[in-house]
FISELO-546377 format. One record per residue (C-alpha): residue number from 1; x, y, z. Coordinates in Angstrom, 3 decimals. Each point is the difference from the previous one (the first is absolute). Layout:
N
NODE   nr        px        py        pz
NODE  NUM         X         Y         Z
...
***
This chain:
350
NODE   nr        px        py        pz
NODE    1    -4.578   -25.741    13.015
NODE    2    -2.431     2.193     1.916
NODE    3    -2.640     2.080    -1.786
NODE    4     1.219     3.341    -1.378
NODE    5    -2.117     2.976     1.053
NODE    6     0.203     2.919    -2.460
NODE    7    -0.597     3.546     1.146
NODE    8     1.456     2.179    -2.774
NODE    9     0.201    -0.078    -3.786
NODE   10     3.111     1.904    -1.044
NODE   11     0.271    -0.626    -3.708
NODE   12    -1.791    -1.650    -2.909
NODE   13     1.468    -0.448    -3.454
NODE   14    -0.062    -2.552    -2.805
NODE   15     2.640    -2.144     1.714
NODE   16    -1.278    -0.319     3.580
NODE   17    -1.787     1.536     2.929
NODE   18     1.973     1.027     3.086
NODE   19    -1.648    -0.057     3.420
NODE   20     1.084     0.378     3.587
NODE   21    -1.315    -1.850     3.016
NODE   22     0.925    -2.715     2.466
NODE   23    -0.372    -3.705     0.669
NODE   24    -2.924    -0.810     2.265
NODE   25     2.229    -1.566     2.648
NODE   26     2.532     2.877    -0.053
NODE   27    -2.004     3.252    -0.168
NODE   28     2.920     2.046     1.323
NODE   29     2.248    -0.812    -2.999
NODE   30    -0.788     1.906    -3.206
NODE   31     0.439    -1.887    -3.273
NODE   32    -0.064     0.974    -3.681
NODE   33    -1.912    -2.212    -2.425
NODE   34     0.452    -0.016    -3.803
NODE   35    -2.930    -1.756    -1.698
NODE   36     1.094    -1.044    -3.469
NODE   37    -3.290    -1.734    -0.813
NODE   38    -1.764     3.384     0.294
NODE   39     1.553     0.852    -3.379
NODE   40    -2.032    -0.391    -3.234
NODE   41     0.332    -3.333    -1.784
NODE   42     1.777     1.575    -2.976
NODE   43     2.819     1.357     2.180
NODE   44     0.251    -2.850     2.490
NODE   45     2.910    -1.887    -1.631
NODE   46     2.119     3.150     0.111
NODE   47    -1.320     0.796     3.485
NODE   48     1.238    -3.381     1.277
NODE   49     3.311     0.495    -1.795
NODE   50     0.511     3.269     1.897
NODE   51    -1.187    -1.535     3.268
NODE   52     2.505    -2.853    -0.329
NODE   53     2.773     2.548    -0.590
NODE   54    -1.055     1.766     3.167
NODE   55    -0.133    -3.228     2.013
NODE   56     3.473    -1.020    -1.168
NODE   57     1.430     3.452     0.738
NODE   58    -1.581     0.211     3.463
NODE   59     1.508    -3.339     0.914
NODE   60     3.371     1.223    -1.267
NODE   61    -0.042     3.235     2.057
NODE   62    -1.097    -1.744     3.209
NODE   63     1.776     1.537     2.964
NODE   64     1.044     3.227    -1.708
NODE   65    -1.089     2.910     2.160
NODE   66    -2.562     2.111    -1.834
NODE   67    -1.491    -2.773    -2.172
NODE   68    -3.253    -1.955     0.547
NODE   69    -0.099    -3.661     1.027
NODE   70    -1.969    -2.552    -1.996
NODE   71    -2.468    -1.735     2.342
NODE   72    -2.054    -2.373    -2.105
NODE   73    -0.912    -0.803    -3.601
NODE   74    -3.374    -1.487    -0.921
NODE   75    -2.167    -0.594    -3.061
NODE   76    -1.166     3.637    -0.038
NODE   77     3.258     1.828     0.528
NODE   78     2.372     0.783     2.831
NODE   79     0.270     1.406     3.495
NODE   80     2.913     2.167     1.106
NODE   81     0.895     1.918     3.103
NODE   82    -1.394     3.503     0.301
NODE   83     2.553     2.815    -0.190
NODE   84    -1.170     2.839     2.226
NODE   85     1.437     3.053    -1.707
NODE   86    -0.884     3.152    -1.912
NODE   87     0.279     0.066    -3.826
NODE   88     2.847     2.206    -1.116
NODE   89    -2.156     2.534    -1.857
NODE   90    -1.785     0.658     3.304
NODE   91     2.998    -0.240     2.340
NODE   92     2.232     2.226    -2.197
NODE   93     3.091    -0.647     2.195
NODE   94     2.385     2.926     0.400
NODE   95     2.529    -1.703     2.264
NODE   96     2.969    -1.942    -1.397
NODE   97    -0.936    -2.905     2.314
NODE   98    -2.624    -1.414    -2.362
NODE   99     2.165     0.280    -3.120
NODE  100     3.009    -1.581     1.705
NODE  101    -2.124    -2.933     1.125
NODE  102    -1.558    -0.350    -3.457
NODE  103     3.493    -0.420    -1.457
NODE  104     0.729    -2.599     2.710
NODE  105    -3.154    -1.900    -0.954
NODE  106     1.036    -0.069    -3.661
NODE  107     3.475    -1.257     0.958
NODE  108    -1.523    -2.816     2.049
NODE  109    -2.176    -1.006    -2.954
NODE  110     2.963     0.150    -2.403
NODE  111     2.001    -2.352     2.210
NODE  112    -2.726    -2.589    -0.642
NODE  113    -0.226     0.761    -3.706
NODE  114    -3.463     1.593     0.209
NODE  115    -1.173     3.039    -1.929
NODE  116    -3.387     1.615     0.631
NODE  117    -0.505     1.560    -3.460
NODE  118    -2.936     2.224     1.037
NODE  119     1.514     2.632     2.275
NODE  120    -0.873     2.959    -2.198
NODE  121    -3.377    -0.008     1.799
NODE  122     0.161     1.851     3.334
NODE  123    -2.964    -2.174     1.076
NODE  124     2.354    -2.998     0.143
NODE  125     2.284     1.743     2.510
NODE  126    -1.071     0.469     3.621
NODE  127     1.349     1.993     2.916
NODE  128    -0.282    -1.933     3.264
NODE  129    -0.750     1.516     3.402
NODE  130     3.716     0.058     0.861
NODE  131     0.825     1.915    -3.184
NODE  132     1.472    -2.985    -1.827
NODE  133    -0.896    -1.314    -3.453
NODE  134    -2.099    -2.921    -1.221
NODE  135    -1.146    -1.252    -3.406
NODE  136    -3.122    -1.882    -1.075
NODE  137    -1.551    -1.436    -3.199
NODE  138     2.492    -2.531    -1.370
NODE  139    -2.104    -1.038    -3.025
NODE  140     2.681     1.123    -2.456
NODE  141     3.005    -1.034     2.091
NODE  142     2.746    -2.242    -1.416
NODE  143     2.151    -2.609     1.718
NODE  144     3.391    -0.351    -1.716
NODE  145     2.117    -3.105     0.495
NODE  146     2.891     1.647    -1.801
NODE  147     0.873     3.649     0.428
NODE  148     0.615     0.577    -3.681
NODE  149    -0.597     3.021    -2.201
NODE  150    -3.801    -0.172     0.175
NODE  151     0.105    -0.115     3.795
NODE  152     2.405     2.952     0.163
NODE  153    -2.243     2.082    -2.271
NODE  154    -3.112    -0.766     2.074
NODE  155     1.819     0.702     3.270
NODE  156     1.253     3.296    -1.424
NODE  157    -3.545     0.985    -0.975
NODE  158    -1.258    -0.854     3.519
NODE  159     2.669     2.323     1.399
NODE  160    -0.778     2.748    -2.513
NODE  161    -3.698    -0.141     0.850
NODE  162     0.838     0.206     3.697
NODE  163     2.012     3.147    -0.709
NODE  164    -2.905     1.366    -2.066
NODE  165    -2.172    -0.187     3.112
NODE  166     2.662     2.004     1.821
NODE  167    -0.058     2.597    -2.766
NODE  168    -3.796     0.233     0.312
NODE  169    -0.221     0.394     3.761
NODE  170     3.417     1.131     1.268
NODE  171     1.976     1.499    -2.921
NODE  172     2.196     1.909     2.448
NODE  173     1.518    -3.342     1.095
NODE  174     1.145    -1.072    -3.479
NODE  175     3.730    -0.572    -0.404
NODE  176     2.018     0.692    -3.142
NODE  177     0.293    -3.740    -0.633
NODE  178    -3.765    -0.476     0.312
NODE  179    -0.626     2.828    -2.455
NODE  180     2.275    -1.724    -2.513
NODE  181    -1.885    -3.284     0.470
NODE  182    -3.318     1.757    -0.592
NODE  183     1.308     1.409    -3.256
NODE  184     1.157    -3.414    -1.243
NODE  185    -2.806    -2.422    -0.799
NODE  186     0.997    -3.504    -1.000
NODE  187    -0.308    -0.847    -3.700
NODE  188    -2.897    -2.473     0.542
NODE  189    -1.819     2.700     1.971
NODE  190     0.420     2.516    -2.821
NODE  191    -1.201    -2.540    -2.559
NODE  192    -2.981    -0.945     2.190
NODE  193    -1.084     3.620     0.456
NODE  194     0.276     0.657    -3.741
NODE  195    -1.777    -3.147    -1.185
NODE  196    -1.335    -2.616     2.427
NODE  197    -1.483     2.471     2.483
NODE  198    -2.126     1.580    -2.712
NODE  199    -1.294    -3.390    -1.136
NODE  200    -0.638    -1.003     3.634
NODE  201    -2.020     3.180     0.592
NODE  202    -1.958    -0.548    -3.205
NODE  203    -0.968    -3.541     1.034
NODE  204    -0.691     0.570     3.697
NODE  205    -1.605     3.438    -0.151
NODE  206    -1.414    -0.026    -3.507
NODE  207    -1.190    -3.564    -0.594
NODE  208    -0.616    -1.190     3.560
NODE  209    -0.703     3.435     1.594
NODE  210     2.373    -0.821     2.830
NODE  211     2.785     2.014     1.583
NODE  212     2.816    -1.384     2.139
NODE  213     0.154     2.997     2.299
NODE  214    -1.645    -0.884     3.260
NODE  215    -2.721     2.513     0.738
NODE  216     0.350     1.753    -3.361
NODE  217    -0.860    -0.311    -3.652
NODE  218    -2.890    -1.970    -1.530
NODE  219    -3.212     2.008     0.296
NODE  220     1.701     3.230     0.987
NODE  221     2.102    -0.159    -3.162
NODE  222    -3.081    -0.522    -2.170
NODE  223    -2.674     1.976     1.836
NODE  224     1.903     2.447     2.193
NODE  225     0.522     2.806    -2.552
NODE  226    -3.719     0.260    -0.755
NODE  227    -0.949    -0.114     3.682
NODE  228     2.479     2.696     0.999
NODE  229    -1.046     2.188    -2.929
NODE  230    -3.677    -0.244     0.975
NODE  231     0.716     0.687     3.664
NODE  232     2.342     2.922    -0.616
NODE  233    -2.497     1.631    -2.371
NODE  234    -2.581     0.087     2.810
NODE  235    -0.134     3.473     1.570
NODE  236    -0.460    -1.460     3.501
NODE  237     3.218    -2.041    -0.237
NODE  238     3.383     1.579     0.732
NODE  239     2.089    -3.175    -0.475
NODE  240    -0.391    -3.774    -0.259
NODE  241     2.063    -3.171     0.321
NODE  242    -0.690    -3.652    -0.791
NODE  243     0.953    -3.283     1.653
NODE  244    -0.878    -3.673    -0.476
NODE  245    -1.570    -2.382     2.519
NODE  246    -0.939    -3.704    -0.203
NODE  247    -3.539    -0.955    -0.956
NODE  248    -0.946    -3.499     1.234
NODE  249     0.226    -2.380    -2.962
NODE  250    -0.145     2.956    -2.441
NODE  251     3.561     1.304    -0.231
NODE  252     0.484     3.614     1.069
NODE  253    -2.127     3.103     0.414
NODE  254     0.878     3.665    -0.527
NODE  255    -0.167     2.157     3.113
NODE  256    -0.120     3.769    -0.609
NODE  257     1.110     2.464     2.670
NODE  258    -1.653     3.309    -0.860
NODE  259     1.251     3.245     1.561
NODE  260    -3.136     2.080     0.426
NODE  261    -2.047     2.021     2.472
NODE  262    -2.981    -2.285    -0.629
NODE  263    -0.889    -2.425     2.785
NODE  264    -1.560    -2.569    -2.339
NODE  265     0.628    -0.849    -3.633
NODE  266    -2.343    -0.912    -2.857
NODE  267     1.797    -3.140    -1.186
NODE  268    -2.565    -0.679    -2.724
NODE  269     0.398     3.530    -1.304
NODE  270     3.787    -0.297    -0.010
NODE  271    -0.210    -3.285    -1.899
NODE  272    -2.289     1.557    -2.622
NODE  273     2.664     2.636    -0.623
NODE  274     2.688    -2.695    -0.112
NODE  275    -1.979    -2.133    -2.468
NODE  276    -0.329     3.000    -2.333
NODE  277     3.794    -0.066    -0.318
NODE  278     0.577    -3.773     0.185
NODE  279    -3.014    -2.302     0.032
NODE  280     2.088    -2.815     1.512
NODE  281     1.241     2.044     2.975
NODE  282    -1.657    -0.124     3.410
NODE  283     0.558     1.292     3.536
NODE  284    -0.909    -2.680     2.547
NODE  285     0.427     2.090     3.148
NODE  286     0.343     3.781     0.382
NODE  287     0.915     1.588     3.322
NODE  288    -0.171     3.758     0.628
NODE  289     3.042     1.329     1.892
NODE  290     0.735     3.468     1.295
NODE  291     3.650    -0.156    -0.972
NODE  292     2.096    -2.618    -1.788
NODE  293     3.313    -0.863     1.699
NODE  294     2.976     1.477    -1.858
NODE  295     3.764     0.080     0.156
NODE  296     1.913     3.227     0.486
NODE  297     0.286     0.372    -3.773
NODE  298    -3.782    -0.227    -0.407
NODE  299    -0.171    -3.584    -1.329
NODE  300    -3.028    -1.952     1.228
NODE  301     0.905    -2.824     2.406
NODE  302    -1.283    -2.893    -2.106
NODE  303     1.760    -2.415     2.359
NODE  304    -2.242     1.046     2.894
NODE  305    -3.159     0.014    -2.100
NODE  306     0.730    -3.548    -1.212
NODE  307     0.155    -1.154     3.617
NODE  308    -3.336     1.679     0.762
NODE  309    -1.614    -1.573    -3.067
NODE  310     1.366    -3.421     1.008
NODE  311    -1.127     0.522     3.618
NODE  312     3.562    -0.611     1.237
NODE  313    -0.457     1.659     3.379
NODE  314     3.072    -1.500     1.672
NODE  315     2.248     1.318    -2.771
NODE  316    -1.712     3.407     0.168
NODE  317     0.660     0.166     3.732
NODE  318     3.670    -0.723    -0.735
NODE  319     0.120     2.870    -2.507
NODE  320    -1.595     2.443     2.440
NODE  321     2.380    -1.089     2.744
NODE  322     2.912     0.881    -2.280
NODE  323    -1.655     3.149    -1.378
NODE  324    -2.311     1.347     2.732
NODE  325    -0.341     3.335    -1.796
NODE  326    -2.302    -1.748    -2.507
NODE  327    -2.511    -1.162     2.604
NODE  328    -2.207     3.105    -0.199
NODE  329    -0.635    -0.603    -3.712
NODE  330     0.180    -3.796    -0.162
NODE  331    -2.052    -0.987     3.071
NODE  332    -3.268     1.445    -1.385
NODE  333     0.618    -1.855    -3.274
NODE  334     0.531    -3.254     1.906
NODE  335    -3.134     0.586     2.074
NODE  336    -2.052     0.661    -3.138
NODE  337     1.306    -2.938    -2.048
NODE  338    -2.531    -1.925    -2.037
NODE  339     1.641    -3.411    -0.461
NODE  340    -0.585    -2.123     3.099
NODE  341    -0.132    -3.394    -1.660
NODE  342     3.354    -0.856    -1.558
NODE  343     1.612    -0.986     3.295
NODE  344    -2.764    -2.510     0.647
NODE  345    -0.172    -3.074    -2.197
NODE  346    -3.304    -0.526    -1.788
NODE  347    -1.749    -3.258     0.818
NODE  348    -0.312    -0.527    -3.718
NODE  349     3.781    -0.182    -0.248
NODE  350     0.524    -2.739     2.570
***
């Protein structure tokens, strides 16, 4: 197999590192790479367990439109085809086209006895350029030889989570039947939310300081309240928002977007104020912005700020193509961004 050339780090957690790039002899074909051996030693057995689930599921969904193809498996992890789409929380589809195709995708998976089991996350749903649906991240997927009760429950939950995305982004399209499904969680789901989910959160977020939400949680959960309090108490600051970005070989950093008339910020001074509230909290990067992007209701566009912090320029261009009215506010933020390194792989990581 030809050498894999990485150009982007998309995600790091205790189970793997996800990168994008291409094989040296096929630079025109983009490939996704999950590196299981980038996980800590203590979590590696579980990391490989999840990776093997993903490999098995990807082989099972081969040929289904809207699912990735497994390319290769090696001693470090796996390679899969790159799905060129926009995450659902950024695409926010309003047309019935996407939701109809998402139901089609689930039907195709059900015919093969496959359930995804992680479709509550909008990050695992994509909208393709033609408006159709795709899914990624099959680490929790199940392949069922028999379509018994367990399979039917999992398939029902996949459908219910698909409808939940519709409720989030296009509630005007919900049918009466879909509203009834949303109101009726399966018994295992109700038990999980009441018991297992709380234990899971305690272990992952409390003991291991890890969150399963891509681009969220971890440091922001622990340090964010103190940082926002310190920033908002500063007379020169009118508003602030936080996002995470990858730090080479060090996990994630906290990127603060500070709405202010100041042209430069005293990061050391901000961090002194933060430490007075929480000695373990720290701002890694702080960018002054004239105006933070907001929705019509006034909510800050955290989705856009995450892309800026991650240096995801292609995805930002897609957002501004769909919402050109934001360009006047967002373009200066993009031009003034402070993280220029996460899209380039450190030599130390090779």
